[in-house]
ZADO-1210 file (C-alpha; in nm, 4 decimals, padded with zeros to 6 digits):
<atoms>
<atom x="29.2609" y="-10.5981" z="12.5689" code="MET" pos="1"/>
<atom x="29.2389" y="-10.9193" z="12.3898" code="SER" pos="2"/>
<atom x="28.9897" y="-11.1995" z="12.4703" code="ASP" pos="3"/>
<atom x="29.2218" y="-11.4084" z="12.5500" code="ILE" pos="4"/>
<atom x="29.3799" y="-11.1950" z="12.8402" code="GLU" pos="5"/>
<atom x="29.0092" y="-11.0952" z="12.9163" code="ASN" pos="6"/>
<atom x="28.9135" y="-11.4597" z="12.9456" code="SER" pos="7"/>
<atom x="28.9902" y="-11.6777" z="13.2387" code="THR" pos="8"/>
<atom x="28.9842" y="-12.0116" z="13.0949" code="GLU" pos="9"/>
<atom x="29.3547" y="-12.1599" z="13.1202" code="PRO" pos="10"/>
<atom x="29.4116" y="-12.2339" z="12.7328" code="LEU" pos="11"/>
<atom x="29.6879" y="-12.4242" z="12.6325" code="ALA" pos="12"/>
<atom x="29.9906" y="-12.2150" z="12.4321" code="LEU" pos="13"/>
<atom x="29.9286" y="-12.1745" z="12.1002" code="GLY" pos="14"/>
<atom x="29.5087" y="-12.3280" z="12.0879" code="GLU" pos="15"/>
<atom x="29.2669" y="-12.1451" z="11.8851" code="SER" pos="16"/>
<atom x="29.0129" y="-11.9556" z="12.0383" code="THR" pos="17"/>
<atom x="28.7780" y="-12.0244" z="11.7851" code="ARG" pos="18"/>
<atom x="28.6644" y="-12.3620" z="11.9914" code="LYS" pos="19"/>
<atom x="28.3327" y="-12.3559" z="12.1327" code="PRO" pos="20"/>
<atom x="28.3477" y="-12.0883" z="12.4311" code="ARG" pos="21"/>
<atom x="28.2579" y="-12.3127" z="12.8048" code="VAL" pos="22"/>
<atom x="27.9930" y="-12.1063" z="12.9925" code="PRO" pos="23"/>
<atom x="28.0861" y="-11.8524" z="13.2089" code="ARG" pos="24"/>
<atom x="28.0171" y="-12.0483" z="13.5049" code="VAL" pos="25"/>
<atom x="28.2227" y="-12.3434" z="13.4721" code="PHE" pos="26"/>
<atom x="28.4984" y="-12.0731" z="13.3958" code="GLN" pos="27"/>
<atom x="28.4669" y="-11.8873" z="13.6872" code="LEU" pos="28"/>
<atom x="28.4599" y="-12.2579" z="13.9100" code="LEU" pos="29"/>
<atom x="28.7743" y="-12.3976" z="13.7390" code="ALA" pos="30"/>
<atom x="28.9772" y="-12.0275" z="13.7871" code="PHE" pos="31"/>
<atom x="28.8472" y="-12.0513" z="14.1550" code="GLY" pos="32"/>
<atom x="28.9605" y="-12.4148" z="14.1883" code="ILE" pos="33"/>
<atom x="29.3085" y="-12.3255" z="14.0542" code="LEU" pos="34"/>
<atom x="29.3419" y="-11.9710" z="14.2862" code="LEU" pos="35"/>
<atom x="29.2103" y="-12.1935" z="14.6071" code="ALA" pos="36"/>
<atom x="29.4956" y="-12.4730" z="14.5111" code="LEU" pos="37"/>
<atom x="29.7386" y="-12.2195" z="14.4941" code="ILE" pos="38"/>
<atom x="29.6394" y="-12.0535" z="14.7940" code="PHE" pos="39"/>
<atom x="29.6375" y="-12.3343" z="14.9802" code="VAL" pos="40"/>
<atom x="29.9697" y="-12.4499" z="14.8357" code="LEU" pos="41"/>
<atom x="30.1294" y="-12.1137" z="14.9543" code="ILE" pos="42"/>
<atom x="29.8954" y="-12.0593" z="15.2928" code="LYS" pos="43"/>
<atom x="29.9633" y="-12.4187" z="15.3643" code="GLY" pos="44"/>
<atom x="29.9063" y="-12.5619" z="15.7608" code="PRO" pos="45"/>
<atom x="30.1941" y="-12.3966" z="15.9665" code="ALA" pos="46"/>
<atom x="30.2654" y="-12.7234" z="16.1751" code="GLU" pos="47"/>
<atom x="30.6692" y="-12.8834" z="16.1350" code="SER" pos="48"/>
<atom x="30.4830" y="-13.2046" z="16.0275" code="SER" pos="49"/>
<atom x="30.3060" y="-13.0641" z="15.6958" code="ARG" pos="50"/>
<atom x="30.5990" y="-12.7961" z="15.6372" code="SER" pos="51"/>
<atom x="30.8250" y="-13.0475" z="15.3622" code="ALA" pos="52"/>
<atom x="30.4754" y="-13.0361" z="15.1789" code="ARG" pos="53"/>
<atom x="30.4415" y="-12.6961" z="15.1419" code="GLN" pos="54"/>
<atom x="30.5114" y="-12.4861" z="14.8162" code="VAL" pos="55"/>
<atom x="30.6132" y="-12.1220" z="14.8561" code="VAL" pos="56"/>
<atom x="30.5404" y="-11.8926" z="14.5275" code="ILE" pos="57"/>
<atom x="30.8169" y="-11.6595" z="14.5647" code="THR" pos="58"/>
<atom x="30.8496" y="-11.3591" z="14.3972" code="GLY" pos="59"/>
<atom x="31.1806" y="-11.4769" z="14.2274" code="ALA" pos="60"/>
<atom x="30.9837" y="-11.7805" z="14.1304" code="GLU" pos="61"/>
<atom x="30.7245" y="-11.5843" z="13.9017" code="VAL" pos="62"/>
<atom x="30.9998" y="-11.3853" z="13.7743" code="ALA" pos="63"/>
<atom x="31.2156" y="-11.6817" z="13.6936" code="HIS" pos="64"/>
<atom x="30.8906" y="-11.8170" z="13.4689" code="VAL" pos="65"/>
<atom x="30.7924" y="-11.5171" z="13.3088" code="LYS" pos="66"/>
<atom x="31.1777" y="-11.4708" z="13.1980" code="ALA" pos="67"/>
<atom x="31.1431" y="-11.8679" z="13.0815" code="GLN" pos="68"/>
<atom x="30.8028" y="-11.7581" z="12.8775" code="PHE" pos="69"/>
<atom x="30.9964" y="-11.4693" z="12.7168" code="GLU" pos="70"/>
<atom x="31.3018" y="-11.6383" z="12.5944" code="ARG" pos="71"/>
<atom x="31.0503" y="-11.8783" z="12.4079" code="THR" pos="72"/>
<atom x="30.8232" y="-11.6329" z="12.2803" code="TRP" pos="73"/>
<atom x="30.9716" y="-11.3498" z="12.2390" code="LEU" pos="74"/>
<atom x="30.6844" y="-11.1371" z="12.4446" code="ARG" pos="75"/>
<atom x="30.5890" y="-11.1554" z="12.8210" code="PRO" pos="76"/>
<atom x="30.3453" y="-11.3300" z="12.8655" code="PRO" pos="77"/>
<atom x="29.9359" y="-11.2083" z="12.9240" code="THR" pos="78"/>
<atom x="29.7693" y="-11.2537" z="13.2703" code="ARG" pos="79"/>
<atom x="29.5942" y="-11.5717" z="13.1746" code="LEU" pos="80"/>
<atom x="29.9594" y="-11.7806" z="13.0616" code="GLU" pos="81"/>
<atom x="30.0974" y="-11.6693" z="13.3137" code="LEU" pos="82"/>
<atom x="29.8331" y="-11.8501" z="13.5549" code="ARG" pos="83"/>
<atom x="29.8907" y="-12.1270" z="13.3190" code="GLN" pos="84"/>
<atom x="30.2686" y="-12.1477" z="13.3627" code="VAL" pos="85"/>
<atom x="30.2331" y="-12.0793" z="13.7475" code="LEU" pos="86"/>
<atom x="29.9860" y="-12.3715" z="13.7604" code="ASP" pos="87"/>
<atom x="30.2503" y="-12.6135" z="13.5771" code="LYS" pos="88"/>
<atom x="30.4957" y="-12.5018" z="13.7957" code="PHE" pos="89"/>
<atom x="30.3457" y="-12.6246" z="14.0806" code="VAL" pos="90"/>
<atom x="30.2347" y="-12.9400" z="13.9412" code="ARG" pos="91"/>
<atom x="30.5810" y="-13.0168" z="13.8504" code="ASP" pos="92"/>
<atom x="30.7257" y="-12.9023" z="14.2230" code="GLU" pos="93"/>
<atom x="30.4402" y="-13.1219" z="14.3968" code="VAL" pos="94"/>
<atom x="30.5134" y="-13.4668" z="14.1463" code="LEU" pos="95"/>
<atom x="30.9097" y="-13.3641" z="14.1866" code="TYR" pos="96"/>
<atom x="30.8869" y="-13.3466" z="14.5547" code="ARG" pos="97"/>
<atom x="30.6437" y="-13.6511" z="14.5983" code="GLU" pos="98"/>
<atom x="30.8987" y="-13.8798" z="14.3409" code="ALA" pos="99"/>
<atom x="31.1629" y="-13.7572" z="14.6602" code="LEU" pos="100"/>
<atom x="30.9451" y="-13.8646" z="14.9323" code="GLU" pos="101"/>
<atom x="30.8916" y="-14.1840" z="14.7564" code="ARG" pos="102"/>
<atom x="31.3076" y="-14.2476" z="14.6723" code="GLY" pos="103"/>
<atom x="31.2218" y="-14.2427" z="14.3129" code="LEU" pos="104"/>
<atom x="31.6195" y="-14.0464" z="14.2834" code="ASP" pos="105"/>
<atom x="31.7866" y="-14.3096" z="14.4828" code="ARG" pos="106"/>
<atom x="31.9668" y="-14.5851" z="14.2959" code="TYR" pos="107"/>
<atom x="31.9432" y="-14.3937" z="13.9824" code="ASP" pos="108"/>
<atom x="32.2334" y="-14.3678" z="13.7769" code="PRO" pos="109"/>
<atom x="32.1296" y="-14.0620" z="13.5422" code="SER" pos="110"/>
<atom x="31.9701" y="-13.8624" z="13.8902" code="VAL" pos="111"/>
<atom x="32.3055" y="-13.9391" z="14.0744" code="ARG" pos="112"/>
<atom x="32.5404" y="-13.7992" z="13.7526" code="GLN" pos="113"/>
<atom x="32.3326" y="-13.4836" z="13.7247" code="ALA" pos="114"/>
<atom x="32.3871" y="-13.4256" z="14.1089" code="MET" pos="115"/>
<atom x="32.7124" y="-13.4846" z="14.0989" code="ILE" pos="116"/>
<atom x="32.7543" y="-13.2403" z="13.8372" code="ARG" pos="117"/>
<atom x="32.5863" y="-12.9652" z="14.0102" code="LYS" pos="118"/>
<atom x="32.7588" y="-13.0180" z="14.3313" code="ILE" pos="119"/>
<atom x="33.0809" y="-13.0275" z="14.1454" code="THR" pos="120"/>
<atom x="33.0101" y="-12.7208" z="13.9927" code="GLY" pos="121"/>
<atom x="32.9747" y="-12.5147" z="14.3307" code="LEU" pos="122"/>
<atom x="33.2941" y="-12.6270" z="14.3833" code="GLY" pos="123"/>
<atom x="33.4343" y="-12.4848" z="14.0502" code="VAL" pos="124"/>
<atom x="33.2057" y="-12.1496" z="14.0338" code="SER" pos="125"/>
<atom x="33.4305" y="-11.9041" z="14.1431" code="GLN" pos="126"/>
<atom x="33.7601" y="-12.0475" z="13.8193" code="ILE" pos="127"/>
<atom x="33.8107" y="-11.7528" z="13.6178" code="GLU" pos="128"/>
<atom x="33.7657" y="-11.8609" z="13.2391" code="GLU" pos="129"/>
<atom x="34.0641" y="-11.6551" z="13.1477" code="ALA" pos="130"/>
<atom x="34.4327" y="-11.6286" z="13.2930" code="ALA" pos="131"/>
<atom x="34.6978" y="-11.3364" z="13.1977" code="THR" pos="132"/>
<atom x="34.9781" y="-11.3525" z="12.9567" code="ASP" pos="133"/>
<atom x="35.2231" y="-11.4082" z="13.2119" code="GLU" pos="134"/>
<atom x="35.0274" y="-11.7358" z="13.3555" code="GLU" pos="135"/>
<atom x="35.0102" y="-11.8631" z="13.0220" code="ILE" pos="136"/>
<atom x="35.3983" y="-11.8453" z="12.9868" code="GLN" pos="137"/>
<atom x="35.4579" y="-11.9591" z="13.3197" code="ALA" pos="138"/>
<atom x="35.2354" y="-12.2772" z="13.2508" code="TYR" pos="139"/>
<atom x="35.3922" y="-12.3051" z="12.8914" code="PHE" pos="140"/>
<atom x="35.7883" y="-12.3294" z="13.0165" code="SER" pos="141"/>
<atom x="35.7082" y="-12.5611" z="13.2372" code="LEU" pos="142"/>
<atom x="35.5548" y="-12.7584" z="13.0077" code="ARG" pos="143"/>
<atom x="35.7108" y="-12.7381" z="12.6650" code="GLN" pos="144"/>
<atom x="35.7456" y="-13.0745" z="12.5497" code="GLU" pos="145"/>
<atom x="35.3775" y="-13.1470" z="12.5975" code="ARG" pos="146"/>
<atom x="35.3712" y="-12.8547" z="12.2980" code="TYR" pos="147"/>
<atom x="35.6048" y="-12.9994" z="12.0683" code="ARG" pos="148"/>
<atom x="35.5122" y="-12.9862" z="11.6982" code="ILE" pos="149"/>
<atom x="35.5688" y="-13.3156" z="11.5734" code="PRO" pos="150"/>
<atom x="35.8571" y="-13.3821" z="11.2787" code="ALA" pos="151"/>
<atom x="35.6352" y="-13.3727" z="10.9139" code="ALA" pos="152"/>
<atom x="35.7167" y="-13.5072" z="10.5543" code="ILE" pos="153"/>
<atom x="35.5763" y="-13.4197" z="10.2387" code="SER" pos="154"/>
<atom x="35.6038" y="-13.7040" z="09.9229" code="PHE" pos="155"/>
<atom x="35.4889" y="-13.9142" z="09.6400" code="THR" pos="156"/>
<atom x="35.5386" y="-14.2611" z="09.5746" code="GLN" pos="157"/>
<atom x="35.5195" y="-14.5305" z="09.3614" code="VAL" pos="158"/>
<atom x="35.4042" y="-14.8523" z="09.4436" code="TYR" pos="159"/>
<atom x="35.5036" y="-15.1952" z="09.3625" code="LEU" pos="160"/>
<atom x="35.2595" y="-15.5015" z="09.4970" code="SER" pos="161"/>
<atom x="35.4907" y="-15.7814" z="09.6148" code="ALA" pos="162"/>
<atom x="35.1748" y="-16.0201" z="09.5299" code="ASP" pos="163"/>
<atom x="35.1553" y="-15.9023" z="09.1762" code="ARG" pos="164"/>
<atom x="35.5276" y="-15.9526" z="09.0814" code="ARG" pos="165"/>
<atom x="35.6692" y="-16.2209" z="09.3206" code="GLY" pos="166"/>
<atom x="36.0217" y="-16.3244" z="09.2087" code="GLU" pos="167"/>
<atom x="36.0346" y="-16.0068" z="09.0042" code="ARG" pos="168"/>
<atom x="35.9758" y="-15.7368" z="09.2658" code="LEU" pos="169"/>
<atom x="36.2723" y="-15.6225" z="09.3252" code="LEU" pos="170"/>
<atom x="36.3933" y="-15.5974" z="08.9949" code="GLY" pos="171"/>
<atom x="36.1373" y="-15.4615" z="08.8733" code="ASP" pos="172"/>
<atom x="36.1633" y="-15.2047" z="09.1404" code="ALA" pos="173"/>
<atom x="36.5324" y="-15.0905" z="09.0217" code="GLU" pos="174"/>
<atom x="36.4281" y="-15.0773" z="08.6759" code="GLU" pos="175"/>
<atom x="36.1839" y="-14.8445" z="08.7701" code="LEU" pos="176"/>
<atom x="36.3909" y="-14.5936" z="08.9207" code="LEU" pos="177"/>
<atom x="36.6406" y="-14.6103" z="08.6674" code="LYS" pos="178"/>
<atom x="36.3054" y="-14.4852" z="08.4827" code="ARG" pos="179"/>
<atom x="36.2052" y="-14.2406" z="08.7442" code="LEU" pos="180"/>
<atom x="36.5440" y="-14.0867" z="08.7329" code="ARG" pos="181"/>
<atom x="36.5927" y="-14.0519" z="08.3603" code="GLN" pos="182"/>
<atom x="36.2759" y="-13.9013" z="08.2840" code="GLU" pos="183"/>
<atom x="36.1442" y="-13.7330" z="08.6001" code="ASN" pos="184"/>
<atom x="35.7784" y="-13.7696" z="08.4413" code="PRO" pos="185"/>
<atom x="35.4860" y="-13.5119" z="08.5649" code="PRO" pos="186"/>
<atom x="35.2821" y="-13.6495" z="08.8680" code="GLU" pos="187"/>
<atom x="34.9917" y="-13.6748" z="08.6575" code="GLY" pos="188"/>
<atom x="35.1748" y="-14.0069" z="08.4607" code="GLN" pos="189"/>
<atom x="35.2430" y="-14.1869" z="08.7767" code="LEU" pos="190"/>
<atom x="34.9177" y="-14.3683" z="08.8498" code="PRO" pos="191"/>
<atom x="35.0017" y="-14.5513" z="08.5175" code="THR" pos="192"/>
<atom x="35.3902" y="-14.6451" z="08.6739" code="LEU" pos="193"/>
<atom x="35.2361" y="-14.7647" z="09.0152" code="SER" pos="194"/>
<atom x="35.0497" y="-15.1235" z="09.0982" code="ASP" pos="195"/>
<atom x="34.6533" y="-15.0598" z="09.1724" code="ALA" pos="196"/>
<atom x="34.6918" y="-14.9837" z="09.5435" code="THR" pos="197"/>
<atom x="34.4288" y="-14.8209" z="09.7884" code="MET" pos="198"/>
<atom x="34.7426" y="-14.5450" z="09.9165" code="LEU" pos="199"/>
<atom x="34.7523" y="-14.2035" z="09.7771" code="ARG" pos="200"/>
<atom x="34.9707" y="-14.1054" z="09.5337" code="LEU" pos="201"/>
<atom x="35.1035" y="-13.8236" z="09.7162" code="ARG" pos="202"/>
<atom x="35.1134" y="-13.7148" z="10.1041" code="TYR" pos="203"/>
<atom x="35.1407" y="-13.3693" z="10.2453" code="SER" pos="204"/>
<atom x="35.2699" y="-13.2302" z="10.5537" code="ASN" pos="205"/>
<atom x="35.2598" y="-13.5787" z="10.7471" code="VAL" pos="206"/>
<atom x="35.3118" y="-13.6363" z="11.0685" code="ALA" pos="207"/>
<atom x="35.5525" y="-13.9176" z="11.2141" code="GLU" pos="208"/>
<atom x="35.3266" y="-14.1002" z="11.3606" code="GLN" pos="209"/>
<atom x="35.1123" y="-14.1041" z="11.0592" code="GLU" pos="210"/>
<atom x="35.3629" y="-14.2063" z="10.8309" code="VAL" pos="211"/>
<atom x="35.4197" y="-14.4733" z="11.0288" code="ASP" pos="212"/>
<atom x="35.0465" y="-14.5688" z="11.0891" code="ARG" pos="213"/>
<atom x="34.9692" y="-14.6283" z="10.7171" code="VAL" pos="214"/>
<atom x="35.3059" y="-14.7654" z="10.5784" code="PHE" pos="215"/>
<atom x="35.3964" y="-14.9804" z="10.8309" code="GLY" pos="216"/>
<atom x="35.6427" y="-14.9455" z="11.1987" code="GLU" pos="217"/>
<atom x="36.0013" y="-14.7945" z="11.0665" code="GLY" pos="218"/>
<atom x="35.8491" y="-14.6547" z="10.7094" code="PHE" pos="219"/>
<atom x="35.8967" y="-14.2917" z="10.8320" code="TYR" pos="220"/>
<atom x="36.2654" y="-14.3510" z="10.9184" code="SER" pos="221"/>
<atom x="36.3518" y="-14.5350" z="10.6173" code="GLN" pos="222"/>
<atom x="36.2433" y="-14.2283" z="10.4514" code="ILE" pos="223"/>
<atom x="36.3084" y="-13.9223" z="10.6404" code="ALA" pos="224"/>
<atom x="36.6546" y="-13.8559" z="10.5443" code="GLY" pos="225"/>
<atom x="36.6527" y="-13.8772" z="10.1686" code="LEU" pos="226"/>
<atom x="36.7427" y="-13.5811" z="09.9480" code="GLU" pos="227"/>
<atom x="36.4594" y="-13.3550" z="09.8353" code="LEU" pos="228"/>
<atom x="36.2946" y="-13.3834" z="09.5158" code="ARG" pos="229"/>
<atom x="36.4463" y="-13.6893" z="09.3963" code="ALA" pos="230"/>
<atom x="36.3430" y="-14.0660" z="09.3574" code="TRP" pos="231"/>
<atom x="36.4843" y="-14.2840" z="09.5693" code="ALA" pos="232"/>
<atom x="36.4260" y="-14.6653" z="09.6689" code="GLY" pos="233"/>
<atom x="36.2758" y="-14.9403" z="09.6981" code="PRO" pos="234"/>
<atom x="36.1563" y="-14.9103" z="10.0371" code="PHE" pos="235"/>
<atom x="35.9884" y="-15.2094" z="10.1907" code="ARG" pos="236"/>
<atom x="35.6425" y="-15.1359" z="10.3980" code="SER" pos="237"/>
<atom x="35.3609" y="-15.3743" z="10.4679" code="GLY" pos="238"/>
<atom x="35.2182" y="-15.3744" z="10.1413" code="TYR" pos="239"/>
<atom x="35.5362" y="-15.4411" z="09.9208" code="GLY" pos="240"/>
<atom x="35.8006" y="-15.1650" z="09.7954" code="TYR" pos="241"/>
<atom x="35.7432" y="-14.8416" z="09.7232" code="HIS" pos="242"/>
<atom x="36.0004" y="-14.5351" z="09.5281" code="LEU" pos="243"/>
<atom x="35.9684" y="-14.2292" z="09.7076" code="VAL" pos="244"/>
<atom x="36.0583" y="-13.8778" z="09.6185" code="ARG" pos="245"/>
<atom x="36.0794" y="-13.6553" z="09.9313" code="ILE" pos="246"/>
<atom x="35.9179" y="-13.2683" z="09.8307" code="SER" pos="247"/>
<atom x="35.9446" y="-13.0990" z="10.1546" code="ASP" pos="248"/>
<atom x="36.0654" y="-13.2178" z="10.5467" code="HIS" pos="249"/>
<atom x="36.0357" y="-13.0422" z="10.8712" code="THR" pos="250"/>
<atom x="36.2132" y="-13.1541" z="11.1798" code="SER" pos="251"/>
<atom x="36.0388" y="-13.1764" z="11.5509" code="SER" pos="252"/>
<atom x="36.0236" y="-12.8446" z="11.7100" code="ARG" pos="253"/>
<atom x="35.9158" y="-12.6837" z="12.0511" code="ILE" pos="254"/>
<atom x="35.6589" y="-12.3850" z="11.9069" code="PRO" pos="255"/>
<atom x="35.6567" y="-12.0353" z="12.0644" code="GLU" pos="256"/>
<atom x="35.3744" y="-12.0150" z="12.3477" code="TRP" pos="257"/>
<atom x="35.1851" y="-11.6966" z="12.1382" code="MET" pos="258"/>
<atom x="35.1589" y="-12.0422" z="11.8238" code="GLU" pos="259"/>
<atom x="34.9717" y="-12.2533" z="12.0927" code="VAL" pos="260"/>
<atom x="34.8455" y="-12.0451" z="12.3376" code="ARG" pos="261"/>
<atom x="34.4622" y="-12.1251" z="12.3288" code="SER" pos="262"/>
<atom x="34.5598" y="-12.4801" z="12.3464" code="GLN" pos="263"/>
<atom x="34.7865" y="-12.3535" z="12.6747" code="ILE" pos="264"/>
<atom x="34.4571" y="-12.1486" z="12.8191" code="LEU" pos="265"/>
<atom x="34.2734" y="-12.5136" z="12.7779" code="ASN" pos="266"/>
<atom x="34.4964" y="-12.6939" z="12.9659" code="ASP" pos="267"/>
<atom x="34.5703" y="-12.4398" z="13.2132" code="LEU" pos="268"/>
<atom x="34.2078" y="-12.4140" z="13.2870" code="LEU" pos="269"/>
<atom x="34.1337" y="-12.7435" z="13.2625" code="TYR" pos="270"/>
<atom x="34.3931" y="-12.8595" z="13.5310" code="GLU" pos="271"/>
<atom x="34.2838" y="-12.5276" z="13.7383" code="ALA" pos="272"/>
<atom x="33.9015" y="-12.6837" z="13.7321" code="ARG" pos="273"/>
<atom x="34.0191" y="-13.0155" z="13.8453" code="ARG" pos="274"/>
<atom x="34.2448" y="-12.9134" z="14.1530" code="ALA" pos="275"/>
<atom x="33.9602" y="-12.7220" z="14.2282" code="ALA" pos="276"/>
<atom x="33.7070" y="-12.9886" z="14.2373" code="GLU" pos="277"/>
<atom x="33.9944" y="-13.2249" z="14.4078" code="ASP" pos="278"/>
<atom x="34.0084" y="-12.8994" z="14.7016" code="GLN" pos="279"/>
<atom x="33.6260" y="-12.9245" z="14.7395" code="PHE" pos="280"/>
<atom x="33.5801" y="-13.2515" z="14.7353" code="TYR" pos="281"/>
<atom x="33.8344" y="-13.3029" z="15.0253" code="GLN" pos="282"/>
<atom x="33.6991" y="-13.0271" z="15.1813" code="GLU" pos="283"/>
<atom x="33.3306" y="-13.1868" z="15.2207" code="ILE" pos="284"/>
<atom x="33.4776" y="-13.5452" z="15.2829" code="ALA" pos="285"/>
<atom x="33.6229" y="-13.4190" z="15.6234" code="ALA" pos="286"/>
<atom x="33.2558" y="-13.4186" z="15.7065" code="GLY" pos="287"/>
<atom x="33.1774" y="-13.7962" z="15.6241" code="TYR" pos="288"/>
<atom x="33.2542" y="-14.1279" z="15.7716" code="GLN" pos="289"/>
<atom x="33.2880" y="-14.4351" z="15.5753" code="VAL" pos="290"/>
<atom x="33.2191" y="-14.7457" z="15.7349" code="ALA" pos="291"/>
<atom x="33.2530" y="-15.1019" z="15.5828" code="LEU" pos="292"/>
<atom x="33.0567" y="-15.3988" z="15.6563" code="GLU" pos="293"/>
<atom x="33.2099" y="-15.6798" z="15.7680" code="SER" pos="294"/>
<atom x="33.0621" y="-15.8919" z="15.4511" code="GLU" pos="295"/>
<atom x="33.2432" y="-15.5892" z="15.2504" code="VAL" pos="296"/>
<atom x="33.5562" y="-15.6016" z="15.4405" code="LEU" pos="297"/>
<atom x="33.5655" y="-16.0374" z="15.3933" code="GLU" pos="298"/>
<atom x="33.4941" y="-15.9673" z="14.9952" code="LEU" pos="299"/>
<atom x="33.8125" y="-15.6965" z="15.0196" code="LEU" pos="300"/>
<atom x="34.0266" y="-15.9342" z="15.1864" code="GLU" pos="301"/>
<atom x="33.9355" y="-16.2118" z="14.8650" code="GLU" pos="302"/>
<atom x="33.9908" y="-16.0004" z="14.5946" code="SER" pos="303"/>
<atom x="34.3800" y="-15.8974" z="14.7347" code="GLU" pos="304"/>
<atom x="34.4567" y="-16.2766" z="14.8040" code="LYS" pos="305"/>
</atoms>
């Protein structure tokens, strides 16, 4: 057996064993005090007035602290290390109870929310994190519009700046459109024909809402019905004018349920958890009465005026 296991001195985890040894008498004295403390806490007075100050170390709690140690250090604790962990457990429990007795948990938003989450979790602990395909399909059939895939479009655009071209804007746009239709230049040449802009030259599979967000409201409706792979324009945006060539366009559609199965499952479980939380709260709330003081009633009446 190692020196650490034979020693009765509580060592901090990771502390070197090369430090000067404490005299044996002090080791025994310290260990005796620790045992006496645990004995008093376990065997505390039987009077009901002191039962709240009794800390009982059960076998389940010992197993819990041992399991925590093993998860951290990937090995079981020695007898000395177990005594040290139990010593910390007793210390934390005493301080926690004293804090509660002094009311330090009151009006603390972080403690309040932690307790709310914990009690709410008890109400939804029975919710299964799975559902049958029949349940998923039934849920989907009642909410198909929620999973509609929006229309999307892929296009290339050449930009003409209203600020730069001024009164020549429309004329320049018409001339450039003729050139694009006649020459159909490769995409690599298009940046030399476009005015400087932060906009991209090519947009692939962009949803209707995203097109309008980038180019301005209504721009998607201007280009959605264009002939594929043919230059058209000019089209007005919040930046100026654009010559556009559509390479692909997909219409909005409702997908097959298997395409969005994971999303449906998440939504189904979320709603099930919310329903369980509400039911759990209603069951608890039935045992409480809410009373409003006169000052509160007056304040509420004033706010309604």
